[in-house]
C-alpha positions as CSV (number, residue, x, y, z in Angstrom):
1,M,22.0,62.8,154.6
2,N,20.1,62.6,157.9
3,D,18.1,65.8,157.4
4,A,16.5,65.5,160.9
5,L,19.9,65.4,162.5
6,R,21.2,68.3,160.3
7,V,18.2,70.5,161.3
8,A,18.6,69.6,165.0
9,L,22.3,70.6,164.8
10,S,21.4,73.9,163.1
11,D,18.5,74.7,165.5
12,T,20.6,74.2,168.6
13,G,23.8,75.7,167.3
14,H,25.7,72.5,167.8
15,T,28.4,71.4,165.5
16,T,29.6,67.8,164.8
17,E,32.5,68.6,167.1
18,S,30.4,70.0,170.0
19,L,27.9,67.2,169.8
20,A,30.7,64.6,169.7
21,A,32.2,66.1,172.8
22,Q,28.9,66.0,174.6
23,V,28.1,62.4,173.6
24,G,31.7,61.2,174.1
25,V,32.6,60.1,170.5
26,D,34.9,61.2,167.8
27,P,33.7,64.1,165.6
28,K,34.1,61.8,162.5
29,T,31.6,59.4,164.1
30,V,29.0,62.2,164.3
31,A,29.8,63.2,160.7
32,R,29.1,59.6,159.6
33,W,25.7,59.7,161.4
34,L,25.0,62.9,159.5
35,T,26.2,62.1,156.0
36,E,26.2,58.4,155.7
37,G,23.0,57.7,157.6
38,R,24.8,55.5,160.1
39,I,22.7,54.4,163.1
40,P,24.5,55.2,166.4
41,H,24.8,52.8,169.3
42,P,21.7,53.0,171.6
43,R,23.6,54.7,174.3
44,H,25.0,57.3,171.9
45,R,21.7,57.8,170.1
46,F,19.9,58.5,173.4
47,S,22.7,60.9,174.6
48,A,22.7,62.8,171.2
49,A,18.9,63.2,171.2
50,E,19.0,64.5,174.8
51,A,21.8,67.0,174.0
52,L,19.8,68.2,171.0
53,G,16.5,68.4,173.0
54,R,14.8,66.0,170.6
55,D,13.0,62.7,170.8
56,V,15.1,59.8,169.5
57,A,12.3,58.9,167.2
58,D,12.4,62.5,165.7
59,I,16.0,62.1,164.6
60,W,16.0,58.4,163.8
61,P,12.3,57.8,163.0
62,D,12.6,54.3,161.5
63,I,14.7,52.8,164.3
64,S,11.9,51.5,166.5
65,R,9.8,50.4,163.5
66,R,12.7,48.3,162.1
67,R,13.9,46.9,165.5
68,D,10.6,46.1,167.2
69,P,8.6,43.0,166.3
70,I,5.8,43.5,163.8
71,W,3.2,42.5,166.4
72,F,4.4,45.2,168.8
73,R,4.1,48.1,166.3
74,P,0.4,48.8,166.9
75,W,1.0,49.3,170.6
76,Q,4.1,51.4,169.9
77,E,2.0,53.9,167.9
78,I,-0.6,54.0,170.7
79,E,2.1,54.5,173.3
80,R,3.7,57.3,171.3
81,E,0.4,59.2,171.0
82,A,-0.8,58.6,174.5
83,V,-1.5,61.5,176.9
84,S,-1.5,59.2,179.9
85,L,-0.1,55.7,180.5
86,R,-0.9,53.5,183.5
87,W,1.4,50.6,183.8
88,F,1.5,47.6,186.3
89,E,4.4,45.2,186.5
90,S,4.9,42.3,189.0
91,T,8.3,40.9,187.9
92,V,10.4,43.7,186.2
93,L,10.3,47.5,186.0
94,P,8.3,49.1,183.2
95,G,10.4,49.3,180.0
96,L,10.1,53.1,179.8
97,L,11.9,53.3,183.2
98,Q,14.7,50.7,182.6
99,T,18.4,51.7,182.5
100,E,20.4,50.3,179.6
101,A,22.2,47.8,181.8
102,Y,18.9,46.6,183.4
103,A,17.1,46.3,180.1
104,R,20.0,44.4,178.6
105,A,19.9,41.9,181.5
106,V,16.1,41.5,181.1
107,L,16.4,40.8,177.4
108,S,19.5,38.6,177.5
109,D,19.6,36.7,180.8
110,A,16.5,34.6,180.2
111,G,18.1,33.2,177.1
112,L,14.9,33.4,175.1
113,I,16.2,36.1,172.6
114,P,19.1,35.1,170.3
115,R,22.2,36.9,171.4
116,A,22.5,38.5,168.0
117,D,19.1,40.1,168.4
118,V,19.5,41.5,171.9
119,E,21.1,44.7,170.8
120,R,18.3,45.6,168.3
121,H,15.6,44.9,170.9
122,L,17.5,47.0,173.3
123,A,17.8,49.8,170.8
124,G,14.0,49.8,170.3
125,R,13.4,49.9,174.1
126,L,15.7,52.8,174.7
127,A,14.3,54.7,171.8
128,R,10.8,54.4,173.2
129,Q,11.9,56.0,176.4
130,G,12.2,59.3,174.6
131,I,8.4,59.9,175.0
132,L,9.0,60.7,178.7
133,K,11.6,63.3,177.8
134,R,9.5,65.3,175.3
135,D,8.3,68.8,175.9
136,D,4.8,67.3,176.1
137,P,5.3,63.9,177.8
138,P,2.4,61.7,178.8
139,Q,1.4,61.5,182.4
140,F,3.0,58.2,183.4
141,T,1.9,56.3,186.5
142,A,3.5,52.9,187.3
143,V,2.6,50.4,190.0
144,V,5.2,47.7,190.7
145,D,5.3,44.9,193.1
146,E,8.0,45.2,195.8
147,A,9.5,42.0,194.6
148,V,10.6,43.9,191.5
149,L,12.9,46.1,193.6
150,R,14.5,43.0,195.3
151,R,15.1,40.7,192.3
152,P,18.8,40.8,191.3
153,V,18.4,41.5,187.6
154,G,21.9,42.1,186.1
155,G,23.6,41.9,189.5
156,R,24.1,44.2,192.5
157,A,25.7,47.1,190.6
158,T,23.0,47.1,187.9
159,M,20.2,47.1,190.5
160,H,21.7,49.9,192.6
161,A,22.1,52.1,189.5
162,Q,18.6,51.2,188.3
163,L,16.9,52.0,191.5
164,R,18.8,55.3,191.8
165,A,17.7,56.1,188.3
166,L,14.2,55.3,189.2
167,V,14.3,57.7,192.2
168,T,15.6,60.4,189.8
169,A,12.8,59.7,187.4
170,C,10.2,60.0,190.2
171,A,11.3,63.6,190.7
172,E,9.7,64.5,187.3
173,P,6.2,66.0,187.7
174,H,4.8,63.7,185.0
175,V,6.2,60.4,186.5
176,R,4.6,58.7,189.5
177,V,5.6,55.3,190.8
178,H,3.8,53.3,193.4
179,V,5.0,50.1,195.1
180,V,2.7,47.3,196.3
181,P,4.5,46.2,199.6
182,S,5.3,42.6,200.1
183,T,3.0,42.5,203.1
184,V,0.0,42.6,200.7
185,G,-1.6,39.2,200.1
186,A,-3.5,38.2,197.0
187,Y,-4.4,41.1,194.8
188,A,-5.3,41.7,191.1
189,G,-1.7,42.1,190.1
190,L,-1.0,38.4,190.6
191,N,-2.8,37.9,187.3
192,G,-0.1,39.6,185.3
193,P,1.2,42.9,183.9
194,F,-0.8,45.3,181.8
195,V,-0.8,48.9,180.5
196,I,-3.7,51.3,179.9
197,A,-3.2,54.2,177.5
198,N,-5.5,57.3,177.0
199,S,-5.2,59.3,173.8
200,H,-6.0,63.0,173.0
201,D,-9.3,62.0,171.5
202,L,-10.4,60.2,174.7
203,R,-9.9,56.7,173.3
204,V,-8.6,54.0,175.7
205,A,-6.5,51.0,174.7
206,G,-4.8,48.3,176.8
207,Y,-1.8,46.1,176.4
208,L,-1.2,42.6,177.8
209,D,2.1,40.8,177.5
210,N,2.9,37.1,177.6
211,Q,5.8,34.7,176.8
212,L,5.1,34.8,173.1
213,Q,3.9,38.3,172.2
214,G,1.8,41.2,173.3
215,Q,-1.9,41.9,172.7
216,V,-3.5,45.2,172.1
217,V,-7.0,45.4,173.8
218,S,-9.8,47.8,172.8
219,D,-13.0,45.9,173.5
220,P,-15.0,48.0,176.1
221,E,-15.6,45.0,178.3
222,D,-11.9,44.1,178.3
223,I,-11.0,47.7,179.1
224,A,-13.5,47.8,181.9
225,A,-11.8,44.7,183.4
226,M,-8.4,46.2,183.1
227,M,-9.6,49.4,184.7
228,A,-11.0,47.4,187.6
229,A,-7.6,45.6,188.0
230,W,-5.9,49.0,187.9
231,E,-8.1,50.3,190.7
232,N,-7.2,47.2,192.7
233,V,-3.4,47.3,192.3
234,R,-3.4,51.1,192.8
235,G,-5.4,50.8,196.0
236,E,-3.0,48.2,197.4
237,A,0.1,50.4,196.7
238,L,1.9,52.9,198.8
239,S,1.7,56.6,198.0
240,H,4.2,58.0,195.5
241,W,6.5,59.5,198.1
242,Q,6.2,56.5,200.4
243,S,7.2,54.4,197.4
244,V,10.2,56.7,196.6
245,D,11.4,56.3,200.2
246,L,11.1,52.5,199.9
247,I,12.9,52.5,196.5
248,T,15.7,54.6,198.0
249,E,16.0,52.3,201.0
250,V,16.2,49.2,198.8
251,A,18.7,50.8,196.5
252,E,21.1,51.1,199.4
253,T,20.8,47.3,200.0
254,W,22.3,46.8,196.5
255,S,25.3,49.1,197.0
């Protein structure tokens, strides 16, 4: 029995039938999620959690732990507990803002992840996005290079849908996105992506990604260097609403 799902159904007044209708599956499928502990498809899991007003990790708490690499788990815990996240990307959109189709393309098209493993990595990424839909989400600020908006990840339809979804996300009060325009020359972002997280107890941690695995950073000197890099990339970027206008404009070029 999935007790967390059972409680969520009871608290919201949903039945297996009503939840199935909202998610778009057969009621017997929801019953199997409930009584047999089946794990839904990522798209259905996200939709069900949203319909129930819960974080995906609250209903299926072991999903991301099972599906993400061991080396990523320390950062996953930091990310989940963060009160603010500052994220810079130069080549792709931040994972917490990716649509399912865009994320699948990022994970699969490079050919570095075995095809059989793509779906489990995708499930973990989509599950993590639940932190931005909580009642107490972290303040999320992203800076991306304009090239990210113009790279055809997954094809034209995927890019159009992704950028429209990004504009929608930007309307949330806790989400801010800034774009570094292509007219900017050399800046700190050319050295690679990074994330800075702040926790309730005022601790600061950083995350660096590379071709093999990610690295959690906590040394004060390293954090200071990352903060300096953040100030540089943020200083080169457009304002939030200027960025939204640019994202909207570029989205239309993909339609």
